[in-house]
C-alpha positions in Angstrom: -43.0 44.7 -80.8 -43.3 45.1 -77.1 -47.1 45.2 -77.3 -47.0 41.9 -79.2 -45.0 40.2 -76.4 -47.3 41.7 -73.8 -50.3 40.2 -75.7 -48.6 36.9 -75.9 -48.0 36.8 -72.1 -51.5 37.9 -71.2 -53.2 35.4 -73.6 -50.8 32.8 -72.5 -51.8 33.3 -68.8 -55.5 33.0 -69.6 -55.0 29.9 -71.8 -52.9 28.3 -69.2 -55.4 29.1 -66.5 -58.3 27.7 -68.6 -56.3 24.5 -69.4 -55.6 24.0 -65.6 -59.2 24.4 -64.9 -60.3 21.9 -67.6 -57.8 19.3 -66.4 -57.9 19.8 -62.7 -55.2 17.6 -61.2 -53.0 18.2 -58.2 -49.9 17.3 -60.2 -50.4 20.3 -62.6 -47.7 23.0 -62.5 -48.6 25.7 -60.0 -47.9 29.4 -60.0 -48.5 32.4 -62.2 -45.3 32.1 -64.2 -45.8 28.3 -64.8 -49.4 28.9 -65.8 -48.3 31.6 -68.3 -45.5 29.4 -69.6 -48.0 26.6 -70.0 -50.3 28.7 -72.1 -47.5 30.0 -74.3 -46.1 26.5 -74.8 -49.6 25.1 -75.6 -50.1 27.8 -78.3 -46.7 27.1 -79.8 -47.3 23.3 -79.8 -50.8 23.6 -81.4 -49.4 26.1 -83.9 -46.7 23.6 -84.9 -49.3 20.7 -85.0 -51.7 22.8 -87.0 -49.1 23.8 -89.5 -47.8 20.3 -89.8 -51.3 19.0 -90.4 -52.1 21.7 -92.9 -54.7 23.5 -90.8 -52.5 26.7 -90.7 -50.2 28.4 -93.2 -46.6 29.2 -92.1 -47.6 32.8 -91.1 -50.7 31.8 -89.2 -50.9 31.0 -85.4 -53.3 28.9 -83.3 -56.2 30.8 -81.9 -57.5 30.8 -78.3 -59.2 27.5 -78.6 -56.3 25.8 -80.3 -53.9 27.2 -77.7 -56.1 25.8 -75.0 -56.1 22.3 -76.6 -52.3 22.6 -77.0 -52.0 23.5 -73.3 -54.1 20.5 -72.2 -51.8 18.3 -74.4 -48.8 19.8 -72.5 -50.5 19.1 -69.2 -51.1 15.5 -70.2 -47.4 15.2 -71.2 -46.5 16.8 -67.8 -48.6 14.3 -65.9 -47.1 11.4 -67.8 -43.6 12.6 -67.0 -44.3 13.3 -63.3 -46.1 10.1 -62.8 -47.9 9.0 -59.6 -45.8 10.2 -56.6 
């Protein structure tokens, strides 16, 4: 169980980092913890979208590419909420 959570955190960090590189914007959340949270949230979002659309079964999860797409979606929502300051 602990190794699963460690894997989620490590993959979440790399997915969040990749999403921040893809959508380079100064309004993106900064820091190691927020980057990791961004990746984990992106993976959860795309897993939910994929299960809702029938791409994944209830026991399947988004892969690295899907998690990255989900993290980019989360960043787009973040930018919409933060706005132009």
